[in-house]
C-alpha positions as CSV (number, residue, x, y, z in Angstrom):
1,X,14.1,-43.0,-3.5
2,X,15.5,-44.5,-0.3
3,X,19.0,-45.9,0.1
4,X,17.6,-48.6,2.5
5,X,16.8,-51.9,1.2
6,X,13.7,-53.7,2.4
7,X,14.6,-57.2,1.6
8,X,11.8,-59.4,3.2
9,X,8.1,-59.2,2.9
10,X,7.9,-58.6,6.7
11,X,10.2,-55.5,6.3
12,X,8.0,-54.2,3.4
13,X,4.8,-54.9,5.3
14,X,6.1,-53.1,8.3
15,X,6.4,-49.9,6.3
16,X,2.8,-50.1,5.2
17,X,1.7,-51.0,8.9
18,X,3.3,-47.9,10.2
19,X,1.4,-45.8,7.6
20,X,-1.8,-47.5,8.7
21,X,-1.1,-46.5,12.3
22,X,-0.4,-43.0,11.2
23,X,-3.7,-42.8,9.4
24,X,-5.6,-44.1,12.4
25,X,-3.9,-41.6,14.7
26,X,-4.9,-38.8,12.3
27,X,-8.5,-40.0,12.7
28,X,-8.6,-41.7,9.4
29,X,-9.1,-45.3,8.1
30,X,-6.1,-47.5,9.2
31,X,-5.0,-48.8,5.7
32,X,-1.4,-48.3,4.8
33,X,0.7,-49.1,1.7
34,X,4.2,-48.9,0.4
35,X,5.6,-49.3,-3.2
36,X,9.2,-50.7,-3.6
37,X,11.3,-51.2,-6.7
38,X,12.8,-54.6,-7.8
39,X,15.8,-54.2,-5.4
40,X,13.6,-53.4,-2.5
41,X,14.1,-49.6,-2.2
42,X,11.2,-47.8,-1.0
43,X,9.7,-45.7,-3.8
44,X,6.7,-44.2,-1.7
45,X,4.6,-44.8,1.2
46,X,1.1,-43.6,2.1
47,X,-2.1,-44.3,3.8
48,X,-5.8,-43.8,3.4
49,X,-6.5,-40.1,3.6
50,X,-10.2,-40.0,2.7
51,X,-11.3,-38.6,5.9
52,X,-8.4,-36.3,6.3
53,X,-8.6,-34.8,2.8
54,X,-12.2,-35.3,2.1
55,X,-11.0,-37.1,-1.1
56,X,-12.8,-40.3,-2.1
57,X,-9.8,-41.3,-4.2
58,X,-7.2,-41.1,-1.4
59,X,-6.9,-44.7,-0.6
60,X,-3.7,-46.2,0.9
61,X,-2.4,-47.7,-2.3
62,X,-3.0,-44.6,-4.4
63,X,-1.4,-42.5,-1.7
64,X,1.8,-44.7,-1.8
65,X,1.7,-44.7,-5.7
66,X,1.4,-40.8,-5.7
67,X,4.3,-40.5,-3.2
68,X,6.4,-42.8,-5.5
69,X,6.1,-40.2,-8.3
70,X,6.5,-41.1,-12.0
71,X,8.5,-44.2,-12.7
72,X,9.4,-45.5,-16.1
73,X,7.9,-48.9,-15.4
74,X,6.3,-50.7,-12.5
75,X,6.7,-54.3,-13.7
76,X,9.3,-55.3,-11.1
77,X,7.7,-53.2,-8.4
78,X,6.2,-54.7,-5.1
79,X,3.2,-53.0,-3.4
80,X,2.8,-53.9,0.3
81,X,-0.6,-53.1,1.6
82,X,-2.3,-53.7,5.0
83,X,-5.5,-54.7,3.6
84,X,-6.6,-56.7,0.5
85,X,-6.8,-54.0,-2.3
86,X,-10.3,-52.8,-3.3
87,X,-11.4,-52.8,-6.9
88,X,-10.3,-49.2,-7.3
89,X,-6.7,-49.8,-6.1
90,X,-6.6,-53.2,-7.8
91,X,-7.3,-51.3,-11.1
92,X,-4.3,-49.1,-10.3
93,X,-2.2,-52.1,-9.7
94,X,-3.2,-53.8,-12.9
95,X,-3.2,-50.5,-15.0
96,X,0.6,-50.0,-14.3
97,X,1.6,-53.6,-14.0
98,X,2.7,-53.7,-10.5
99,X,4.3,-57.1,-10.5
100,X,3.7,-58.2,-6.9
101,X,1.4,-57.4,-4.1
102,X,1.9,-58.3,-0.3
103,X,-1.5,-58.3,1.5
104,X,-1.3,-57.8,5.2
105,X,-4.7,-59.2,5.7
106,X,-7.8,-60.3,3.9
107,X,-9.9,-61.5,6.8
108,X,-11.9,-58.3,7.4
109,X,-12.2,-57.4,3.7
110,X,-11.3,-59.3,0.6
111,X,-11.0,-57.0,-2.4
112,X,-10.0,-57.8,-5.8
113,X,-6.7,-59.6,-5.1
114,X,-7.9,-62.8,-6.9
115,X,-8.6,-60.6,-10.1
116,X,-5.2,-59.0,-10.1
117,X,-3.6,-62.4,-9.6
118,X,-5.7,-63.9,-12.5
119,X,-4.1,-61.1,-14.6
120,X,-0.4,-61.7,-13.6
121,X,0.3,-60.0,-10.4
122,X,1.9,-62.3,-7.8
123,X,-0.2,-62.0,-4.6
124,X,1.1,-63.0,-1.2
125,X,-1.4,-62.9,1.8
126,X,0.2,-62.7,5.2
127,X,-2.9,-62.5,7.5
128,X,-0.9,-60.8,10.2
129,X,-3.0,-61.0,13.6
130,X,-2.1,-57.4,14.5
131,X,-3.3,-55.9,11.3
132,X,-6.5,-58.1,11.4
133,X,-7.2,-56.9,15.0
134,X,-6.5,-53.2,14.0
135,X,-9.0,-53.3,11.1
136,X,-11.6,-55.4,13.0
137,X,-11.6,-52.9,15.9
138,X,-11.8,-50.0,13.5
139,X,-14.8,-51.5,11.7
140,X,-16.6,-52.3,14.9
141,X,-16.1,-48.7,16.1
142,X,-16.9,-47.0,12.8
143,X,-19.2,-49.1,10.6
144,X,-20.6,-46.2,8.8
145,X,-17.3,-44.7,7.8
146,X,-16.2,-48.2,6.9
147,X,-19.2,-48.9,4.6
148,X,-18.6,-45.5,3.0
149,X,-14.9,-46.4,2.2
150,X,-15.8,-49.7,0.5
151,X,-18.8,-48.3,-1.3
152,X,-21.5,-50.1,0.7
153,X,-24.8,-48.3,1.7
């Protein structure tokens, strides 16, 4: 666990955005995420590694969750993610009761954020212009890879 405290949504989302840029630089899908405890300490950060690892389950949120390691509870935790979480990642959020999710953008893809909100997770959507542009440009340049990532034919 980090000693630094990420107090604002913008600070938390910046950690996730950096992870997305790392993933893009590695030739992967630019989706990043970070998990914070109730006080704002970084528990773990990660990015979509489906391409890099050849692992269909290596989404950004799951990578951050795995990096955080085992926690006694996730009820007070906040997940910052650059893109609206898909059904798979939303299931993880709901399964472990992550209390809050900060969504960097839901313009290019709207996952299951309404579903997790309906089941008690507080969802804040930022719609950051830089994150919207990064994802839009990636999808335009890599439509087949993007459709694979979201389970479309």
